[in-house]
C-alpha distance (Angstrom), angle and dihedral (degrees) to the residues before:
residue distance angle dihedral
M1 . . .
E2 3.60 . .
G3 3.72 120.1 .
S4 3.82 97.3 -0.9
K5 3.80 125.1 135.5
T6 3.86 122.2 -121.1
D7 3.79 126.3 -151.9
T8 3.73 91.4 -94.1
G9 3.74 93.1 58.1
D10 3.73 93.0 -109.9
I11 3.73 119.3 139.3
Q12 3.83 111.7 -132.0
R13 3.70 113.0 -135.6
G14 3.69 125.9 -159.6
D15 3.63 89.7 -120.8
G16 3.79 93.8 60.0
G17 3.89 95.9 -112.2
A18 3.73 119.5 123.5
E19 3.77 122.8 -142.7
R20 3.74 124.4 -173.0
D21 3.94 122.6 -128.8
S22 3.69 116.0 -113.2
T23 3.96 122.4 -140.0
A24 3.66 88.9 -128.1
D25 3.78 91.3 66.0
W26 3.77 88.3 65.9
L27 3.78 99.7 46.3
L28 3.84 119.0 103.6
P29 3.66 125.9 -146.0
V30 3.85 115.6 -100.7
E31 3.75 95.5 -106.5
A32 3.74 91.1 52.1
T33 3.68 94.8 51.6
P34 3.80 114.7 121.6
P35 3.87 118.8 -124.9
L36 3.77 116.4 -96.4
V37 3.78 120.3 -109.3
G38 3.81 93.1 -107.1
E39 3.87 88.1 55.2
L40 3.76 92.5 48.3
E41 3.82 89.8 50.8
A42 3.76 91.0 51.6
K43 3.82 90.2 50.9
V44 3.73 89.6 50.5
D45 3.76 92.8 49.6
E46 3.70 88.9 50.5
A47 3.80 93.6 50.3
I48 3.80 89.8 49.5
V49 3.85 91.7 54.6
L50 3.65 91.7 45.6
A51 3.89 91.7 47.8
R52 3.96 90.0 51.0
S53 3.84 92.5 48.3
S54 3.87 87.0 48.5
E55 3.74 90.5 52.0
R56 3.73 93.3 47.7
A57 3.89 90.5 48.2
A58 3.90 89.6 50.3
Q59 3.87 92.0 48.0
A60 3.90 87.6 49.5
S61 3.80 89.6 48.4
R62 3.83 92.0 50.1
E63 3.75 91.1 49.5
T64 3.78 92.5 48.8
A65 3.90 91.3 48.1
F66 3.83 88.3 49.6
A67 3.82 91.9 50.4
S68 3.80 91.8 46.1
E69 3.77 89.2 50.3
Q70 3.79 92.0 52.6
R71 3.85 90.3 48.2
A72 3.72 90.2 49.1
R73 3.72 91.6 51.7
A74 3.75 90.4 47.7
S75 3.76 91.6 49.1
E76 3.81 89.8 49.5
E77 3.73 91.3 52.9
T78 3.74 90.3 48.2
A79 3.72 91.6 52.4
R80 3.81 91.5 50.3
A81 3.83 89.9 50.5
S82 3.81 90.1 48.6
E83 3.87 89.1 51.1
R84 3.78 91.4 50.8
I85 3.85 89.5 48.9
A86 3.77 92.0 49.4
R87 3.74 92.2 49.2
A88 3.88 90.7 49.2
S89 3.84 90.0 47.7
E90 3.92 91.2 50.6
D91 3.79 88.1 48.8
A92 3.81 90.4 49.3
V93 3.84 93.0 46.7
R94 3.76 88.9 50.7
A95 3.81 93.0 50.9
I96 3.73 93.0 45.3
G97 3.88 89.8 47.8
A98 3.84 88.4 53.4
Q99 3.79 92.7 49.3
V100 3.87 93.2 45.9
A101 3.82 88.5 52.2
E102 3.77 91.2 46.9
I103 3.85 90.6 47.8
G104 3.85 89.8 49.5
D105 3.77 93.5 48.8
R106 3.86 88.8 50.7
A107 3.82 91.1 44.6
A108 3.85 89.7 52.5
D109 3.89 90.2 48.5
A110 3.80 88.9 48.8
A111 3.79 92.1 49.7
M112 3.81 90.7 51.6
Q113 3.79 92.0 47.5
A114 3.79 91.1 47.9
R115 3.85 90.0 49.2
R116 3.91 91.2 49.7
A117 3.85 88.4 46.9
A118 3.79 90.4 48.3
D119 3.97 91.3 50.4
L120 3.67 90.8 46.7
A121 3.83 92.7 47.1
E122 3.80 88.9 50.1
R123 3.86 89.6 53.0
A124 3.68 92.0 46.0
S125 3.77 91.3 50.5
E126 3.90 90.9 47.9
A127 3.82 88.2 48.3
A128 3.86 90.9 48.6
L129 3.89 91.2 50.6
T130 3.75 90.7 47.1
V131 3.81 90.9 52.5
A132 3.76 91.5 44.2
R133 3.93 91.8 52.1
D134 3.76 93.2 43.3
P135 3.68 115.1 24.5
A136 3.89 92.9 171.4
P137 3.74 115.8 100.8
A138 3.72 117.1 -104.9
A139 3.74 120.1 -111.5
G140 3.83 113.2 -74.1
Q141 3.73 92.3 17.5
D142 3.65 123.5 118.6
P143 3.81 112.5 -112.3
G144 3.80 87.5 -128.0
G145 3.84 93.1 70.3
P146 3.73 134.2 -93.8
D147 3.77 120.2 -32.7
P148 3.84 106.3 -100.4
A149 3.79 89.6 -149.2
A150 3.76 92.2 55.2
G151 3.83 92.2 52.3
S152 3.80 120.0 113.5
L153 3.74 129.6 -110.2
E154 3.71 90.4 -103.8
D155 3.91 91.4 55.2
A156 3.69 89.5 54.8
W157 3.71 90.6 47.8
L158 3.80 90.8 50.6
R159 3.81 92.5 49.9
G160 3.83 88.4 51.7
F161 3.81 90.5 46.9
T162 3.89 91.0 49.9
E163 3.89 91.4 47.6
R164 3.75 91.4 50.7
A165 3.86 91.6 46.1
D166 3.85 88.2 52.4
R167 3.78 91.3 52.5
V168 3.75 94.0 48.0
M169 3.89 88.7 48.7
A170 3.79 90.9 52.1
R171 3.89 90.4 49.7
L172 3.86 91.0 48.4
Q173 3.79 90.2 49.4
A174 3.79 90.0 49.5
V175 3.78 90.5 50.8
E176 3.78 90.8 46.9
R177 3.74 89.9 53.7
R178 3.86 92.3 53.1
L179 3.74 92.1 47.9
T180 3.76 97.4 43.9
P181 3.83 108.5 85.2
T182 3.77 111.7 -123.4
R183 3.82 117.0 -120.5
G184 3.70 124.4 -143.9
Protein backbone atom coordinates (compact mmCIF):
# COMPACT_ATOMS: atom_id res chain seq x y z
CA MET A 1 0.00 0.00 0.00
CA GLU A 2 1.45 3.14 -1.02
CA GLY A 3 1.43 6.08 1.43
CA SER A 4 -0.32 4.19 4.24
CA LYS A 5 0.70 4.41 7.88
CA THR A 6 1.53 1.40 9.97
CA ASP A 7 1.11 0.88 13.72
CA THR A 8 4.61 1.99 14.35
CA GLY A 9 4.10 5.32 12.65
CA ASP A 10 6.29 4.44 9.69
CA ILE A 11 5.23 5.36 6.26
CA GLN A 12 5.48 2.50 3.88
CA ARG A 13 6.91 3.46 0.61
CA GLY A 14 6.57 1.62 -2.53
CA ASP A 15 10.31 1.22 -2.76
CA GLY A 16 10.40 -0.61 0.56
CA GLY A 17 12.26 2.11 2.54
CA ALA A 18 10.77 3.49 5.69
CA GLU A 19 11.02 7.10 6.70
CA ARG A 20 9.79 8.47 9.97
CA ASP A 21 7.42 11.52 10.26
CA SER A 22 8.80 14.60 11.80
CA THR A 23 6.79 16.91 14.17
CA ALA A 24 7.73 19.87 12.04
CA ASP A 25 5.64 18.43 9.27
CA TRP A 26 2.57 18.92 11.44
CA LEU A 27 3.23 22.45 12.69
CA LEU A 28 1.24 25.35 11.17
CA PRO A 29 2.57 28.83 10.59
CA VAL A 30 1.45 31.40 13.24
CA GLU A 31 -0.93 33.24 10.90
CA ALA A 32 -2.73 29.97 10.03
CA THR A 33 -3.09 28.80 13.64
CA PRO A 34 -6.79 28.27 14.56
CA PRO A 35 -8.14 30.10 17.62
CA LEU A 36 -8.17 28.42 20.97
CA VAL A 37 -11.42 27.10 22.52
CA GLY A 38 -11.40 29.90 25.13
CA GLU A 39 -11.06 32.50 22.37
CA LEU A 40 -13.96 30.91 20.47
CA GLU A 41 -16.10 30.92 23.63
CA ALA A 42 -15.34 34.62 24.17
CA LYS A 43 -16.33 35.40 20.57
CA VAL A 44 -19.56 33.39 20.97
CA ASP A 45 -20.39 35.28 24.21
CA GLU A 46 -19.72 38.59 22.47
CA ALA A 47 -21.96 37.55 19.55
CA ILE A 48 -24.76 36.59 21.98
CA VAL A 49 -24.52 39.99 23.73
CA LEU A 50 -24.56 41.73 20.37
CA ALA A 51 -27.56 39.67 19.18
CA ARG A 52 -29.52 40.43 22.37
CA SER A 53 -28.77 44.14 22.00
CA SER A 54 -29.90 43.99 18.39
CA GLU A 55 -33.14 42.26 19.43
CA ARG A 56 -33.82 44.99 22.02
CA ALA A 57 -33.08 47.70 19.46
CA ALA A 58 -35.37 46.02 16.91
CA GLN A 59 -38.17 45.75 19.52
CA ALA A 60 -37.73 49.42 20.42
CA SER A 61 -37.87 50.31 16.70
CA ARG A 62 -41.10 48.31 16.27
CA GLU A 63 -42.64 50.03 19.29
CA THR A 64 -41.60 53.44 18.00
CA ALA A 65 -42.99 52.64 14.56
CA PHE A 66 -46.28 51.48 16.10
CA ALA A 67 -46.54 54.66 18.22
CA SER A 68 -45.71 56.78 15.16
CA GLU A 69 -48.39 55.01 13.15
CA GLN A 70 -50.96 55.67 15.88
CA ARG A 71 -49.97 59.35 16.02
CA ALA A 72 -50.23 59.57 12.24
CA ARG A 73 -53.72 58.08 12.32
CA ALA A 74 -54.76 60.50 15.08
CA SER A 75 -53.31 63.40 13.08
CA GLU A 76 -55.18 62.23 9.99
CA GLU A 77 -58.46 62.10 11.93
CA THR A 78 -57.77 65.54 13.37
CA ALA A 79 -57.14 66.86 9.87
CA ARG A 80 -60.44 65.36 8.65
CA ALA A 81 -62.30 66.91 11.60
CA SER A 82 -60.64 70.27 10.91
CA GLU A 83 -61.68 70.02 7.27
CA ARG A 84 -65.29 69.29 8.28
CA ILE A 85 -65.24 72.26 10.68
CA ALA A 86 -63.79 74.51 7.99
CA ARG A 87 -66.53 73.48 5.53
CA ALA A 88 -69.21 74.08 8.16
CA SER A 89 -67.68 77.48 8.94
CA GLU A 90 -67.65 78.41 5.26
CA ASP A 91 -71.30 77.39 4.95
CA ALA A 92 -72.18 79.42 8.06
CA VAL A 93 -70.31 82.46 6.73
CA ARG A 94 -72.17 82.19 3.41
CA ALA A 95 -75.51 81.86 5.19
CA ILE A 96 -74.76 84.80 7.47
CA GLY A 97 -73.59 86.84 4.49
CA ALA A 98 -76.86 86.14 2.70
CA GLN A 99 -78.83 87.09 5.80
CA VAL A 100 -76.82 90.28 6.25
CA ALA A 101 -77.44 91.20 2.61
CA GLU A 102 -81.15 90.53 3.01
CA ILE A 103 -81.29 92.58 6.23
CA GLY A 104 -79.41 95.38 4.50
CA ASP A 105 -81.89 95.34 1.61
CA ARG A 106 -84.79 95.41 4.04
CA ALA A 107 -83.18 98.23 6.01
CA ALA A 108 -82.71 100.24 2.82
CA ASP A 109 -86.35 99.63 1.86
CA ALA A 110 -87.48 100.63 5.35
CA ALA A 111 -85.36 103.78 5.18
CA MET A 112 -86.94 104.73 1.84
CA GLN A 113 -90.42 104.10 3.21
CA ALA A 114 -89.62 106.12 6.32
CA ARG A 115 -88.35 108.97 4.14
CA ARG A 116 -91.54 108.89 2.05
CA ALA A 117 -93.64 108.75 5.21
CA ALA A 118 -91.72 111.71 6.67
CA ASP A 119 -92.22 113.71 3.46
CA LEU A 120 -95.93 112.92 3.42
CA ALA A 121 -96.25 113.70 7.12
CA GLU A 122 -94.54 117.04 6.51
CA ARG A 123 -96.96 117.83 3.66
CA ALA A 124 -99.89 116.75 5.78
CA SER A 125 -98.68 118.96 8.61
CA GLU A 126 -98.31 121.92 6.24
CA ALA A 127 -101.78 121.26 4.86
CA ALA A 128 -103.22 121.03 8.38
CA LEU A 129 -101.55 124.34 9.31
CA THR A 130 -102.88 125.94 6.16
CA VAL A 131 -106.42 124.72 6.93
CA ALA A 132 -106.08 125.87 10.52
CA ARG A 133 -105.01 129.38 9.43
CA ASP A 134 -107.47 129.72 6.58
CA PRO A 135 -110.56 127.62 7.15
CA ALA A 136 -112.39 129.24 4.18
CA PRO A 137 -112.46 127.20 0.97
CA ALA A 138 -110.20 128.33 -1.82
CA ALA A 139 -111.63 129.82 -4.96
CA GLY A 140 -113.11 127.18 -7.21
CA GLN A 141 -113.30 124.67 -4.41
CA ASP A 142 -116.47 123.11 -3.15
CA PRO A 143 -117.26 124.25 0.39
CA GLY A 144 -117.69 120.57 1.31
CA GLY A 145 -113.93 120.00 0.90
CA PRO A 146 -111.69 118.75 -1.84
CA ASP A 147 -113.01 116.25 -4.32
CA PRO A 148 -111.67 112.80 -3.30
CA ALA A 149 -111.55 111.63 -6.92
CA ALA A 150 -109.42 114.63 -7.86
CA GLY A 151 -106.79 113.82 -5.15
CA SER A 152 -103.34 112.76 -6.12
CA LEU A 153 -101.82 109.31 -5.70
CA GLU A 154 -99.78 110.64 -2.78
CA ASP A 155 -102.96 111.77 -1.04
CA ALA A 156 -104.39 108.26 -1.42
CA TRP A 157 -101.17 106.80 -0.06
CA LEU A 158 -101.28 109.22 2.88
CA ARG A 159 -104.86 108.22 3.67
CA GLY A 160 -103.85 104.54 3.55
CA PHE A 161 -100.86 105.26 5.76
CA THR A 162 -103.03 107.12 8.25
CA GLU A 163 -105.55 104.28 8.36
CA ARG A 164 -102.79 101.72 8.97
CA ALA A 165 -101.26 103.93 11.67
CA ASP A 166 -104.69 104.17 13.36
CA ARG A 167 -105.03 100.37 13.30
CA VAL A 168 -101.53 99.90 14.72
CA MET A 169 -102.28 102.44 17.45
CA ALA A 170 -105.49 100.57 18.34
CA ARG A 171 -103.57 97.30 18.59
CA LEU A 172 -100.88 98.86 20.75
CA GLN A 173 -103.52 100.29 23.07
CA ALA A 174 -105.17 96.86 23.34
CA VAL A 175 -101.82 95.25 24.20
CA GLU A 176 -101.15 97.98 26.73
CA ARG A 177 -104.54 97.35 28.38
CA ARG A 178 -103.73 93.63 28.63
CA LEU A 179 -100.30 94.25 30.09
CA THR A 180 -101.35 96.95 32.54
CA PRO A 181 -102.58 95.41 35.79
CA THR A 182 -106.12 96.38 36.67
CA ARG A 183 -106.58 98.28 39.88
CA GLY A 184 -109.58 97.78 41.99
